[in-house]
N, C-alpha and C positions, 0 to 999 in steps of 0.2 A: 259812757262807762267805756273804760278800755278793755273789751272782754277778752282780747287777744293776749294781753299780759297776764290776766288771771288764769288762761287756760293753758299757756304754753310755759316753756322754761329756756332759760338763755343757752344759746348754741355756743360750740366752741370755734377756735380759730380755723380751723380745717375739717373736712369731713373725715371722721373717725368711727370706728367701730369696735365692738367688745366691751369690756368691764369698764365702768365710768369712776372716774376720780373727781372729786370737786376742785374746782379752781377758783379762788376769789381775786376778781380783777379790780385793778386800778380804775377809778371812776372815769378816767379818760378813754378806757378802753370801750365804755359802753356808749358809743357814738350816736348822736342824734341822726336819724334817718336808716337805721339798721333795719335790713329786711326782716319781718317776723311773718312766720308761716303756721297757720293752723291746719294741718291736713292728715285727718285720719279717715280710711275708708273700710266698709266692712260689708259682707255679703247679705246683710238684714235688709228689709224693705225700705223704700222711700227715696227721696232726694239726697245726693251726696254733696257736700259743700266743702269748698277749701276758701280759706281766708288769707288775702295778703295785706299787710300794712306796714307802716314805717314807725319805728319808735321815736318818742319825741325826747324825753330824758326820764331819769328816774323818778322826779318829782311831779311830771306833768303826765297824767294817765289819759289824756284825750285820745279818742280813736282816730288813727290818721290813715284813711284807706288808700290802697295803691289799685288804680283803676287802669284799663286798657292793656292788661297783660294777657299773653298767650299763656294757657295753662292746660298741660296735657297729662294724662298718665298712660304709660306703657307697659304691657306686660311682656314678660320675657321672651315669647313667641313673635313679637314685634306688632301684636294688636294694639292700637292706639284708641283712646277716648277724649275728646276735648270738652274743657269745661267754659261755659259761657257765663259771662258777667251779669248777673241777674240783679244786683245791686251793688252800689261802690264799694269794692274790695271783696265782694263775696262772688266767688263762682262755682256754679252748680252743673250738675248732670245726674240723669237718671240712668244708671248703669244696669243693663239687663243682666239676670241672675247668670246666665252661662260665661260671662266676661269675668266675673270675680269668682274665681275657682280656687277651693283649698288646695293646697300644694303648688301653686304657680308662685310665680315672683312678680314683683311690680315696682315701678319708678315713677318720680315726679319729676317733670321738666316745667320751667318757668322762663319767659322771656319777658322782661319788665319793657316799658315804653322807651326807655333809654338805651335799649339792646342789650342789656347785660342779661346772662343766660345762666339759670341755676338748676341743678339736677341732684336728685338724691341717690343715695345706694339703692340697690335692689332689696326690697323687703318681700319675706315669705309669709303667705296667707295660711295659717294653721287653722283647723277646725276646731269649734269651741264645743266643749261638753254640753250636755243637757242640763237644764234647771229642773229639779224635782219638785220644789214647792218654795213658796214665799209666805210667811207668817208676820205677825206682829206681837207684841206684847205690850201691855201698860209698864211703863218704868218711871224712875224719878230720877232725873239728871242732876248731879251735884253741881254747884256753882263755885266761882271763887269763894265766894263769903260762905264759911263752913255752916252759917245758920240758915243759908237759903239754899233751894232747891226748886227744881221745874219739873211737873208733871208733864207726861205726853205718851207717844208709842214710838216704840224702837221695831224696825223691820229686820227680819232674819231670813236667811236664805239657805236652802239644802241645795247642793249640785252635785252631779256624777264626777269623778275623777278619772281623766284620762291622761295621764302624764306623758305618753307617746307623743300626743297631738296637742294637747292643752295644759302644759306645766305653768306656764306664765301668764296669769290672769288679771284682767280688770274688769271694773264693772262701772258702766254709766247709767245714771238715773234720770227719769223724765217723770215730772208730777204734773197732775191736773185736777184741779178742784174747783167746785162750784161756789159761786157767792151770789148773793141778794144783798143788794142795797136798800137802806130804809127808804120808804117812800113819803118824803118830808113834803108840806106845801111850799112851793119854792117861786121866787119871782127873779125875773132878769132884768138887770140895768144894761140897756143896749148900748151900740156905739151911736145911736141916735139919742143918748143921755134921757130915754124915756123908760119908764116902768112898765113891765108886762107879766101876767101870770104865765107860768109854764105849764102846760096841760099835761096830764100823765101819758097821753098818746106821743109826745115828744120825749118821754124818759125811758131809757133802756137800762134796767136794773139787775136782770139776771144774766150773768155770764159765766164761762167757763176759762178758767187762766191755766196755760200751759207753759211749763219752763225745766230748764235743765238743773239739775243739783250739781254745784260745782265742787263738791268734795270729791277726792280722788281716792278709789278704793283700789288696791291691788294685792295680789298675793302669789308667792311662789310655792306651788305644791311638791317642789323637790324631795321634801322631807315628810311629808305627809302619807301615811298608810290607809289602806283601805279604798273600798269602792264610791263612797258617799262622803262629800265633805258637809257636816251638820251644823246649823245654828251659826252661820257666819254673821256677824252684827253688820248691818247697814245703817240708813238713814233714820235719824230721830225728828220726829214732829211734835212741836210743843203744844199743850192743850189751850195756852194762850194765843196761839195762832189761830187765823182765820180759815186756816186750810182745813180744819176739821168740824166747821160748823154745819155742813150740810152733806157732802159727800167728797171723798178723798180718792185718788188712785195713783199707783206709783208703778210705772212701767221700769222694769230692769232688763238692761242689755248686758250679756255677759260676753265678753271679748277674749279671744286666745292671741296673745301678742308675741312677738319674736322676742328672744332673749334681750336684744340691745334695746328694743322699743320698752320692754319692761322696765330696765333699769332706768332708762331716761324718764318716765312716768313715777316710779317709785322715789327717785331723786328729787324730783319736784314735788311729791308729796311731802317729803321729810322736811323740805325748806319752806314750803308754805303753809302747812298744817301744823307741823310741831313748833315754828317760830311765830305764828299767829297771823302771818301775812306775807307777801311777797318783798314789800318794801319796808317791813319793820326791821329788818337785819341786812347786812350786805350780801346781795344776791352770790350764790354758787353757779358757776357755769358749768353745765353738763354738754357731752359731744352731741352735736347735731349730725345728723345724716344727709344734710342739704348742704351745698357749697357752690360759690360762683365758678364756674368751669374754667374762667380765664384768669381768677385771682383767689387761689387757695386760702389766702391769709384774710380774705374778707369775713367779717363775723356775721353769722347768719343765726336768727333765735327761731327755735322750733324743731319739729321732728315730724319725717313722713312716716306713717305706720297703715299697715292693713290687718285685718283680722278677721276670722270667723267670728260668726255671732248668733247666740241663741237667745232668746226673750220670754218673759212671762209678765203678765200684768195682774194686780190684786186690786181689790176695792175695799174701802173702810166707811162706813156709817156707824152712828149710833154705837160707840164702844163702851161695852159695859164696864162699870168700875172707874170710868174717867169724867172726871168733873170739868167740863169746859168752861174756860174763863172768857165768857163773852165780853167784848170791849163795847161798852156803851159809847164811846167816842168816835165811832165809826161814822163818818160823814156828819157829825156833829157841827151844828153852827159855830163859826169862829167869832171875830169881832164884827162891829157893825160900821161901816165906812160913814165918815161924816166928810162935810164940805164937798159934796159930789162934784160941783163945777170945777174944783180943782183936781179932780182924779184924773191921771195919765190918760189920755186917749187909747194908748197901745196896751193898756191894761183892761180894756172893755172888750167883750161884755164881762160883767161878773154876776155872780148868783147868790140869793140870799135865801135861806131856808127857815123854817120856823119849826121848832121842836121842844117837846118836853125832856129835859135832860136831868136826872136825878129829881124828879118832881118839880122842876123849875122850867117854865116856857121861855126859851131864848131865841132871840133871831140873830143871824150873822152870816158872813160869807161861807159858802161850801165851793169845793173844787169842781171842775166839770166832771171828773170821774165819777162824783157822786150821782150824775144824771145822767152819764152815758159810761156804764161800766167797761164799754169797749176800748176805752182809753188808757185803763190800766196795762201795763207791760204783758205781752203774750196772751192777750184777752181777747175773747170772741162770744157773741151772743148765739152763736150757732151751736147747737148741743153736738159734740163729738160723735161720731159714727160707733165708738165702742162704749159709750155711755149708755 
């Protein structure tokens, strides 16, 4: 999955700043091999990561990482921090708190393996106002079909208003939820084409899944009065989702952006969320603050930004007045293979579970994730420290 294209927006032909206007390019302007940059730093805790990729084309969304780059962030006083490539295309560093200081400015430097040098404009780090509270309410979400609706919970946030330091706001959300796979009797048909029972000791059925919420939330507080902004709507979680079955947690990270960075993300939000998806309509190009220092006309996709950060976490379980729609088909047996001697060797091993579904006992193939829940994206069988 091309995470980068889903998280960033198309840059402009040269490094610009100020108010953003949309430009609708000809398809030939969107060249294969365009550098794609995901680079946002904040003074919150944890590892900071910058991701570099090359675009393929508008129809092929495969991830094409750029490895072997020199990646560095420089503060306005000349103090530098280098990012190391931890996995293809992902460059990471743990930045000590004194390095990321509100009021200071920072720029990004990149040198690719072919010797091209890219540089961003300096971005100022603004302090983020504090989060007062996070709440949730049971809601009914309208669907495209006027006769249909979806029950679930909506999160809301109250936060302090500090326009002098944090007028341009963005929120990034991280969810974590616990899952428990059903423990069905299971047999394995192995690479030796023999059957064996899978004992419970080989199954890992209880996990915690963590992932970013890709919805973009931004707000300009310029016209807002008062000291506290109350009841801003955020993420909706469906009662039909597995997320609410046991326990759910949402981490809200509140960021204070520069004006240029805000308009960049705000335009991306309009294009992606209002139109249903980045590739559902012809994409608009917004100014990037990253350019090739030797070729100002090279198109660069992405934006380098920094921000202050405040964060708060909330937990949800056993929500009153919310009926969960438990999915009886989770890890339910599928079809039962025939002519095993013809089954492709590269598809082995496979697993066959036996379960009573809607009162009928069935046997059929189940995915490996049903036996080892660590195989789900973002999953671990180690309970998080905050849990």
